[in-house]
N, C-alpha and C positions, 0 to 999 in steps of 0.2 A: 893743495890750492892756496894761492896767496890770499892774504887778508882782504885786499881790495877786490879780488875776484869773487870771494864769498859774499861780499856785500852787494854784488850785482844780482844776486838771486834770492828768492824767498828763503827764510830760515826754517820753513816747515814744508812738508809734502802734502799739499791740499788734497790731491787725489787719493793718497793713502789714508789721510785723515777722514775723508768723506766715506770711504769704504769701511773704515773701522766704525764710524758712526752708524752706518746702515746695519752692520752686524750687531753692534751693541744695542741699537734700537729694537731689533728683532728679539734679542734676549730679554730686553726690558718688557716688551709686549708679552712674550711667551711666559717668562718666569715671574715677572713682577706684577703685571696686570692680570693676565688670564689665570695662572696658577695661584697668584696671590689673593684672588677673590673667589677661588673655586672651593666650595664647601667640602669637597672630597679630599682636599689637600690639608696638610698640617698648618696650624696657625704659627707654630714655631718649631724649629729643629734644635732642641736645647743641647748646648754644649757648655761644659765648665770653662772658665776663662783660660786656663792653661791649655786645654785641648783646642779651644777655638783659636788661640794665638798660633799654635802649630799648624792648624788646618789652613789658616789664611796667609801665613808667611807675611807678616806686616812690616818687616824690616825694609828700610830704604837703602839702596846700594848705589855705587858710583856709576854703574852701567844700566842701560835700559833693557826692556824685555820685548820680545816679539809680539805681534798682535794676537796670535793664537793664545799665548799665555795670559795676556791682559783680558781677553774675552772670557777665558776660564775663570779669571779672578772676578769678573763681573757676575758670572753665574754663581760663584761661591758667596759673594757678598749678599746677593738676593736670597740665596738658599738659607743662609744662617741668620738672616734678619727676621724680626717679628713682622708678620703680615697684618698690618693694622687695617687693611681693607677687607680682611676675611670676615664672612658673616658671623663667625663665632668668636670674634675679638670684641670683648665687652670691658676691657681693662681700664680705659681712659675716658675722659670727657670728649675725646674725638675718636672717630673711627670711620671706616668706609672709604670708598674711592669713587669720586664723581669724575666721569670722563671729560666733561667740558672744563671743569676746574683744572683737571690735570693738563689739558691742552694749554690752558692759560699759564700754568707753571712752567711747562716746557718752552713756551714762547718767551716768557720772562727770562729763563736761563739763557736761551739762544741770543737774545738781544743784549743781555748783560749791561744794562745801563743803570745809572743811579738817579733816583728821583729827587734831585735837589733843585735843578733849574729847568726852565722851559727849553733852553737851547739844546740840551742833550736828551730830554725826555718829554717832548711836546705832547705826544699822545697820552702819556700816563699822567702828566700834570692835570690835563683836562679831565681825564677819566676819574682820577682820584677825587677831584672836585665834585663830580656828578654823584659818585658812589657815597661820599660822605654826606652830601646834601640829602640823599635818599634815606640814609640811616638816621640823620637828624629829624627828618620828616616823620619817620616811624616813632621816634622818641616823643614828638609833639612840638618841635620847634620849627618855626618858619624861617629862621636865619641862624647864624652861628659860625663856628669855625671847627677845625679838627685836623687830625693827621693820623696816618697809619703808623703804628708803633711795632717794635719787635717783641710783641707779647703783651698780655694783659697786665702782668706785673709792672712793666714799664709804663703802661697807661696809667696805672694807679699812682706811680711815682710822679709822672707828669702832673697829675691832678694836684698832688700835695705841693709840688714846687710852684705851680701857677697860683694856687690858693695862697701860699705864703707871700709870693710876689705881689699879688693883688692887695693883700692886707698890709704888707710892709715892703713897698717898692725899693726902699734903701737896702734891703737884704741882698739884692743882686750885686751891689758894689761893696757893701761893708760886711756881708756875711752874717753869721749868727751872733757875732760879738755885739752887733748893734741892736739885737732884738731882746725882748723879754723872754723868759722861759715859756716856750710854746707848749700847747697841749692839743692833741687830736684824739678823736673818738671813733671807735669802730666796735663791732660786736665780738663776743668771744668766739663766734663761729666764722669770723671773716677770714679771708685768704691771708696767708703768711706774708704776702708781698707788702702789706701795710707796715708790718714791723720791719721788714727789710728796707722799705723805702725810708722810714724814719731814721734808720741807722745810716743809710747811704747819704741822705740829705743833711746829716748833722743835727737832726732834731732830737734823736736819741730814743731808744726803745722804751726807756723809763717814762717817757712823756706820751706814750700811746696808752690811752685809757680804754681798757676792754670792758664793754658794757654787757650787762647780763642779758640772757636770752630766755625765752620760754621753753616749754618741753619739746617744741617742734624746731627749735634753733633760731627763732626770730628775735631780733633785737626788741627789747622792751622800752618804749619811748620814755616811760616814767623813770626808768633806770638811767637813761641817757641824760635826762634833766638833772638827776641827782649827781651824776658824775661831772657834769659841767659846773654845777654849783660848788662841788667839792674842789675842783681844780681852781676855780676863782678864789675860793677861801684860802687855798694854799699858795696864792700869789702867782699862779700860772696864767697864761693868756690863751684861752681857747680860740682856735681859728678854723678848724676843719672837722667835718664829720663824714665818714664813709659808711654808707649803707650797702647791703649786699642783696643782689637778686640772683638767687641760685647758689647757695653755699655748696662747697666742694663735696662734702660728705652727705649731708641730709637733704640738700636741694631746697633749702629754706629761702623764703622771700621776706625781707624786712618790710614792715609797714611804712611805706615811703611817705604817705600823706602826713602821718603823725610826726615822723622824723623831720619832714620839711617844716612843720609848724615850730618845732623846737629850734631848728636852725634859724628860721626867720626871727624868732623871738630874741635870740642871742646874737644875731648878725654873723652867723658862721657859714663858711663855704659848705655847700651840700653836694657831695660826690656820690654817685651810685656805681658800684662795681657790679655791672651786669655782664661781665665777661662770659659767664656760663648761661645765665638765664635770659640775656637780652634778646635772643632770637624768638622767644615767645611773643615778642611784639608783632611778629609777622602774622600771627594767628588771631583772627577775631574771637575765637573760642577761648583763648588762653591769655591774651594780653592784659586781662584784668589783674593778673598776678603782679604786674608792674604798675598798677594804678598810682599816680602821683609822680612818676618818673619825669614828667614834663616840668616839674618844679625844681629839678636838679640844676646845679651850675655846671656839672660835668658828668660824663658817663664813659665807662669802659665797656666795650662790647667785642667779643671774639667770634666772628662768623666761622672761623676755622673749627669751632667745636660742633655745634648742633647742626650746622648747614652742610657739613662735609666739603668745605671749601679746600681744605688742605693747609698744612702748616707752612707759614703762619699768616694769619689775617686778623689783625687786632686793631680796632679803631678807638682812638681817643676823641671824644666829641665834646664840644664846648658850646654853651649857650651864648657866651659873649661874642659879639661881632665887631668889637672895637679894635682888634689887633692885639689882644692881651698875650696870646701865644708868642707873637713876634717880639713884643716888648720884653717878655720874660726871658726868652732864649736867644734872641738874635745877637749876632756878633759882627755882621756886616763885612765879612772877609772880602776885600776888594779884588782878590784874584778869582773869586767865584761869583760874588753878588755885586758886580759892577753896576753903579747907579745910572750910567750913561749908555746902556745897551740900546739897540735899535728897536726893541719891542717893549711891551709893558712889563716892567720888572715885578709887578704884583704877582705874576705867574711864577716867579722864582720862590717857591714855597719852602725850600729846604732849610731856610734860616729860622723857621718856627720851632725847630727841634734841636736838642743838644747833639744829635747825630750829624755827621758830615755825609759820608756815603750812606745811602738809604735804599734798601731793596724795594723793588716794585711789588707791592702786596695787593694792589687793587684789581689787577687784570683777571686773576682767577675767579674772584667774586663777581666781577662785571660780566665775564663770559658765561658763568653759571646762571646769573640772573637773566641775561639775555636769552639763554636756552630755555629756561623753565618759567620765567616770569615770577612776579610777586606771588601769584596764586600757587605756582608750583612749589615755591619755597614754603608757603603756608601749609601746603599738604604734607611736605616733608616734616615740618614741626608737629603737625597733628598726628601723623603716623607714629612718631616717637612716643607721644602721649598715649596713643591707643595701645601700643605694645606694652607700655608700663602698666596700664590698667589690666591688660590681659595677664601679665605676669603676676601682679599683685593677687588677682583672684586665684591663679594657679597655686601660688605659695600658700594661700589660706586653705585651699582645698586639699593639698597633699600632706600626708603624714610626715612628720619630721622637719617640716619647714615652718619658720616662724618669722613674721614681719617684725622689724625693729620699730617701725611706725608706718602708718598709711602714707603712701607717697603723695606729695602735693605737686611735684615736678616729675622728672623722669629718672631720678635717683631711686633705685629699688634696693632697700637695705633689709637684709634678712639673715637669720641664722639657719644653718642646717644642723639638726640634732640627730646624731646617729642612733641606731637602735639601742646601743649599750647605755645611752644616757636618757632615753625616753622614760618618763614617769619618775625620774630621780631629781626633780627640780628642788626638792627640799634638802638634798645631800649637801654637806658642807663644802665638798670639792666640786660641786656641779659646774659652777661658772668658770672655775680655773680649768677644768677639763674641756668645757665647751670652747673656751678661748683658744685651745690648741687645734681645734677641728679645721677651721678655715685655712690656716697655714699649711696643714698637712694635705688637704685637698688641692690647694694651689700648687704645691710642689708636684703632686701626682699628675695634674692636668698639663703642666708645662713640660714635664719629662715625656709625657705621652704625646703632647702637641695637639690635643683635641680641641682646646679652647683656652681663653684667658679671661679672668675676671679679677677685680681688685678686692682686697679686704683691708680692714683696719679696726683698731679699737676706737672708742669714742667716749671720752669722759669716763664714767664708771662702767660703761658697757664693754664687755670683752669682744674680741675680734668677731666681726660679721662681714658678710659679703656685701659689696655695693656694685650692682649691675647697672650698666648704662647702655641703652640702645639708641644710637643715632644713625647707624648705617641703614640707608633705605633699601639695601639688598637683603636685609634680614627678613625671614618669614616666620610664621608660627612654628613651622617644623624645626627651625633653628632654636627657638626658645624652648620648645618641648625637649629637644635634645639636651639643651643646657641643664634643665632641671633633672632629667634622667641621668645625665653624666655625673652630676654632683652626687646623686644617690649611688651610682655605681662606684665612684671613686671613694666615697666616704662611708659606705655601708658597713665596713669591718672595723671602723675606728672605735 
């Protein structure tokens, strides 16, 4: 066929494509959704990297493959992937599968738009505005600004950048050369994104002052005061404090009111990393954990964690309503943000962020919220707390299980002590041997495919399990199985 003739016809076969989609969607429903959430199925079908490469045939070739082979590849991809919606997946701060949120994710993918201007994403620009306003209302603000970001780490970096710009507007043009040596403060238990953000923004990791914490992992306000005074004495310019609501390992909540007092006294930007713990604001029973958050200048909050919204859904919220985000990040590209458009260009919100193309992350949360309401989201949060209380009591009741500390949030941290180590706490090699137990059990459970849970050391404490329950499909039977399975897998260690 001549070149001109080819251009007279579409470059793809729509009918064949739609048939492929129908079959792929059926595989997705059967293998990904139904089996992926079926407690009788494996959480994972573990393969070593070399074997997995051979099974998947990942190489890309010059010629295409027929639909039957592609559909087989779809099945294999799902089969060998970890089923994070499985009721016995406790490995991350996110888990579970909400069908309404998943529908939102599918619509997002099908529409394939970028949320930077009203002209190509009118529904989602308005939707994001509503969702962000609702999140700010839960924080305790009647006005403000915000944007959905590609993860909580980026939200924390945005906070640092906006705080620097607010304090030193010239930094946008002149860079760090025009600034004094800056100092920012966060707790020893804070997320590593604060250090990464300091490196990324040119502030430097040496200028991140890690503030001491108490035995539960909470920042000590008096230590923050000392660190600020020390930084000033060394000639640095303090500008930013990041408190944490829900630390990654212990689930600690920093005392926000006292930290806000310190920030006000020194004129510092007060940011709250509530990426993990922010969803407790939905519960009247548990929002007290974040008392004082309304005094923050900015907040990071990840609904994709505790609310089962799906990755990713990360909000950066700002108390400022003066356009600080736009002034800090805006570039005014005239091929995208033309000032003479026929509609109100205030709805072209994409210039508030360093991103250009920006994924729609509000729809899945909006659709879930519409489905269950604020009360339904609150029940989801309270169910997670109730399961953690149940598990803590079970751990205390069972021989061989030992809490690292009483949980304040839904991070359940505990050791399993196998029979060979019980009663030997005074032995010189006790802790070294106990530290090898969790990794050994983790290997066995993954190769068996029965469940997944995380472990880690923490300071002077040797490896312990950290179990997280956010999946609303989990039942007490799953939690009892979890503890029984640890005993089965670790009884001979």
